[in-house]
C-alpha positions as a printed Julia matrix, in Angstrom:
324×3 Matrix{Float64}:
 103.84  128.72  116.61
 100.17  128.45  117.11
  98.17  125.4   115.47
  97.27  126.83  111.94
  93.91  128.05  111.23
  91.97  128.18  108.1
  92.35  126.25  104.99
  96.06  125.69  105.6
  94.86  123.64  109.51
  92.84  122.37  106.43
  95.75  121.09  104.29
  97.28  119.55  107.43
  94.08  117.63  109.05
  93.88  116.08  105.3
  97.65  115.38  105.44
  96.99  113.77  109.08
  94.3   111.87  107.46
  95.88  110.45  104.74
  97.17  106.89  106.38
  96.81  106.93  109.5
  94.46  105.44  111.54
  90.92  106.69  112.25
  89.34  106.52  116.03
  86.6   104.11  115.55
  83.8   105.41  116.95
  80.2   103.38  118.35
  79.24  104.26  114.31
  82.06  102.69  112.72
  82.01   99.38  115.66
  78.2    98.95  114.56
  78.38   99.16  111.2
  81.82   96.37  111.35
  79.96   94.55  113.56
  76.46   94.5   111.39
  77.83   94.62  108.16
  82.1    92.75  107.32
  81.56   90.55  110.76
  78.81   88.24  109.88
  80.95   88.15  105.86
  84.57   88.09  107.26
  84.69   84.46  105.75
  83.88   85.62  102.57
  86.03   88.84  102.47
  88.78   87.55  103.05
  88.46   84.58  100.71
  88.08   87.24   98.08
  90.42   89.73   98.6
  92.82   86.42   98.89
  91.63   85.9    95.02
  92.58   89.8    93.92
  96.17   89.61   95.64
  96.87   86.57   93.72
  96.36   88.23   90.19
  97.39   91.62   91.8
 100.62   89.67   92.0
 100.92   88.22   88.44
 100.21   92.0    87.24
 103.36   93.21   89.17
 105.23   89.59   88.47
 104.6    90.64   84.98
 105.78   94.44   85.36
 108.98   93.49   87.35
 109.86   91.23   84.81
 109.42   93.35   81.96
 111.28   96.78   83.22
 112.9    95.26   86.41
 114.29   97.55   88.78
 118.23   98.45   88.26
 119.11   98.17   91.76
 122.94   98.13   92.54
 123.72   94.38   93.11
 124.99   95.87   96.86
 121.84   96.95   97.43
 119.63   93.73   96.73
 120.3    92.5   101.13
 119.12   95.98  101.99
 115.49   95.27  103.91
 114.84   99.13  103.4
 115.17   99.05   99.56
 112.23   96.87   97.68
 113.93   94.78   94.76
 112.08   92.01   92.61
 113.96   89.35   93.32
 112.72   89.58   97.02
 109.03   89.94   95.79
 107.01   90.95   97.99
 109.36   91.77  100.55
 109.42   95.78  101.07
 106.5    95.37   98.56
 104.11   96.38  101.46
 102.9   100.04   99.89
 103.13   99.0    96.56
 100.76   95.95   97.97
  98.17   98.14   99.66
  98.15  100.73   97.22
  97.0    97.82   94.28
  94.7    95.92   96.47
  92.98   99.59   97.71
  92.39  100.55   93.6
  90.55   97.23   92.79
  88.37   96.69   95.99
  87.27  100.46   95.16
  86.54   99.68   91.67
  84.31   96.41   92.51
  82.41   98.66   95.41
  79.7    99.94   92.78
  78.83   97.02   91.22
  79.92   94.05   93.57
  79.34   90.54   92.58
  80.39   88.18   95.3
  79.67   87.87   99.1
  82.43   89.66  100.48
  82.7    92.54   97.79
  79.02   93.4    98.56
  78.84   93.47  102.6
  82.1    96.46  101.54
  80.47   98.11   99.46
  76.88   98.24  101.86
  79.3    99.04  104.76
  80.58  102.21  103.13
  77.33  102.69  101.92
  75.57  103.39  104.77
  79.07  105.29  106.3
  81.73  102.88  106.73
  85.54  104.37  106.58
  87.31  101.88  104.12
  90.96  103.62  103.95
  94.44  103.15  103.06
  96.74  103.31  106.97
 100.69  103.34  107.03
 102.46  103.06  109.87
 104.95  100.88  112.34
 103.5    97.29  113.97
 103.74   95.8   116.12
 107.02   98.29  117.23
 109.05   96.29  114.84
 108.3    97.07  111.69
 106.77   99.72  109.13
 103.6    98.05  107.88
 100.79   99.69  105.02
  97.33   98.5   105.28
  93.6    98.73  105.23
  91.44  100.24  107.92
  87.46   99.31  106.64
  85.98  100.68  110.46
  87.04   98.51  113.39
  88.87   96.02  111.18
  92.34   95.61  109.91
  92.87   94.53  105.91
  95.84   93.63  105.35
  96.29   92.65  102.12
 100.15   92.39  102.46
 100.58   90.6   105.57
 103.66   88.99  104.11
 105.93   91.56  103.12
 107.79   91.46  105.83
 107.91   86.98  106.45
 107.18   85.69  103.01
 105.52   82.36  104.86
 102.81   84.23  106.57
  99.13   84.32  104.66
  99.35   87.93  101.6
  96.12   88.3   103.81
  94.89   89.17  107.61
  92.17   90.66  108.46
  92.19   91.34  112.66
  90.44   93.75  114.97
  92.51   97.43  114.26
  92.94   97.49  118.27
  94.37   93.55  118.17
  96.19   94.14  114.98
  99.54   96.37  116.68
  99.39   98.46  114.2
  99.53  102.41  115.7
 100.31  105.77  113.67
 103.48  107.82  112.93
 103.64  109.83  116.32
 106.97  108.69  117.99
 110.29  109.27  115.72
 111.79  107.84  118.75
 110.02  104.26  118.0
 110.75  105.18  113.9
 114.09  105.1   114.79
 113.83  101.52  116.93
 112.17  100.19  113.98
 114.97  101.7   111.07
 117.82   99.81  113.62
 115.98   96.43  114.31
 114.35   95.3   111.19
 116.41   97.28  108.72
 119.54   96.83  110.57
 120.73  100.18  109.58
 122.16  102.99  112.07
 120.16  106.02  113.37
 121.38  109.09  114.0
 119.52  112.95  115.22
 119.3   114.23  111.13
 122.09  117.12  112.55
 123.63  116.82  108.91
 121.12  119.56  107.31
 119.55  121.78  109.19
 116.99  123.05  107.78
 115.28  120.17  107.63
 116.01  118.8   110.79
 111.84  120.19  112.4
 111.04  118.2   109.49
 112.8   115.47  109.05
 115.1   114.47  112.04
 116.25  110.58  110.96
 119.13  110.21  109.04
 120.57  106.04  109.37
 123.27  104.49  107.39
 121.55  101.15  105.54
 123.73   97.87  105.69
 125.15   98.21  103.1
 126.54  101.88  103.44
 124.68  104.06  102.49
 123.29  107.55  104.0
 119.27  107.93  103.56
 117.34  110.84  105.76
 113.98  109.26  106.23
 111.24  110.72  104.28
 108.85  110.57  106.36
 105.0   109.81  105.19
 102.62  113.0   104.75
 101.08  111.6   107.65
 103.58  111.6   110.2
 104.87  114.68  108.65
 101.27  116.24  109.68
 101.28  114.73  112.99
 104.7   116.47  113.64
 103.56  120.25  112.66
 100.2   119.63  115.28
 103.16  119.08  117.48
 104.37  122.11  117.11
 107.83  119.91  115.98
 107.93  118.23  119.43
 107.79  115.21  117.74
 111.03  115.83  115.51
 112.67  117.62  118.75
 111.94  115.45  121.02
 114.2   113.01  118.48
 117.09  115.44  117.83
 117.84  116.66  121.48
 115.95  113.78  123.77
 115.34  110.26  122.56
 118.0   107.47  123.07
 119.17  108.57  119.49
 119.76  112.2   120.72
 123.98  111.93  121.66
 125.17  109.93  118.11
 126.46  111.56  115.82
 127.12  110.9   111.35
 130.14  108.83  111.56
 133.18  110.54  109.33
 133.45  108.35  107.03
 130.07  109.23  106.08
 130.05  112.19  106.7
 132.62  113.66  104.71
 131.35  112.4   101.47
 128.52  113.97  101.95
 130.71  117.11  101.95
 132.72  115.99   99.2
 128.51  116.26   97.56
 128.31  119.46   98.74
 131.22  121.06   99.06
 129.58  124.97   99.17
 127.78  123.7   101.85
 128.98  126.37  104.66
 127.78  129.7   102.25
 124.99  131.26  103.38
 123.12  130.86  100.01
 123.21  127.37  100.06
 119.63  125.61  101.4
 122.23  123.45  103.31
 124.06  125.8   105.25
 125.72  125.36  108.22
 126.56  121.78  106.84
 126.5   119.73  110.7
 126.38  122.43  112.46
 126.69  122.71  116.34
 123.18  122.75  118.75
 122.19  126.43  119.05
 122.1   126.06  114.88
 119.64  123.32  115.36
 117.44  124.7   117.91
 117.51  128.07  115.46
 115.92  126.38  112.58
 112.51  124.89  115.29
 112.84  128.36  116.09
 112.65  129.64  112.22
 109.83  126.9   111.73
 107.56  128.02  114.72
 107.64  131.43  113.94
 106.51  131.41  110.14
 103.09  131.86  109.86
 100.76  129.65  107.89
 100.72  130.22  104.46
 104.76  130.61  105.15
 104.82  127.13  107.21
 103.25  125.7   103.87
 105.19  126.77  101.63
 108.75  125.41  103.62
 107.27  121.91  104.03
 106.26  121.5   100.38
 109.71  122.83   99.57
 111.59  120.46  102.24
 109.71  117.56  101.07
 111.45  117.97   97.78
 115.05  119.07   98.98
 114.39  115.35  101.28
 113.56  113.91   98.19
 116.44  115.27   96.19
 119.58  114.88   98.58
 118.03  111.23   98.87
 118.69  110.99   95.16
 121.83  112.39   95.58
 123.23  110.4    98.43
 122.46  107.47   96.6
 125.22  107.85   93.22
 128.06  109.11   96.14
 130.37  106.67   95.02
 132.15  104.45   98.5
 135.12  105.23   99.68
């Protein structure tokens, strides 16, 4: 498959940019050094005050409408729950903090926000990013030129400072561009068992990872929009490498979990079912990859959007399958 051209390519480029850190060029280095670095102390102190205010708001919201997670899932680090806030809330905190900072940029009244406003006004990059940090856990933050602004620094270790600023190149952050590394992180951080996503071959080229949480639940990993775009631009090699050439390639979902899924989708081997050939052999998986590679740009984008919706629906359904 050739890389999509025209407006479809532009769409995938925007998807990749949604959460990927941008390369730091000379302009971003100059703006960072000249405008942001002299005010780092003020920026960090002001972000900390914003984070304190955000915590009050979100904790009150959780108290008013607590997430209704089954008690048996509360110790699963991949599941957000209000009892262990802020653990697991890195994306929610990053999003809220980014909105709070952005809202003040047009009329800044403090030294730190004023510096960020001036930085953005002169072409500085200020954007949300999400990926893997230190090759150990998934993390979300804010890129400000050559800096990594982590306003959710205590969402893995609650004893860490809530806010941390570091040089992006030294932060340990990397974009979602290696599904094998995602598998490593899920195993080590979430204490879950990772497998190639052979269960629903229609989705394997886009969502190649399936895992069983420490609580025994099955999940298809919902790759973020930037990881999806990076996979498309690799001509699905990212997913194919994970499925067939990673250290996970030879693993198979245990029969216990597979049987539960089959009971949920009893018609899965009917040709009209989108999950045709449930848990097939390699030839069916390979054919799914070739199918995606043969699509024209418009068909590809439509198939990607459908796969995103299907994966969400599958995860919702798998969450509700009774355990044996």
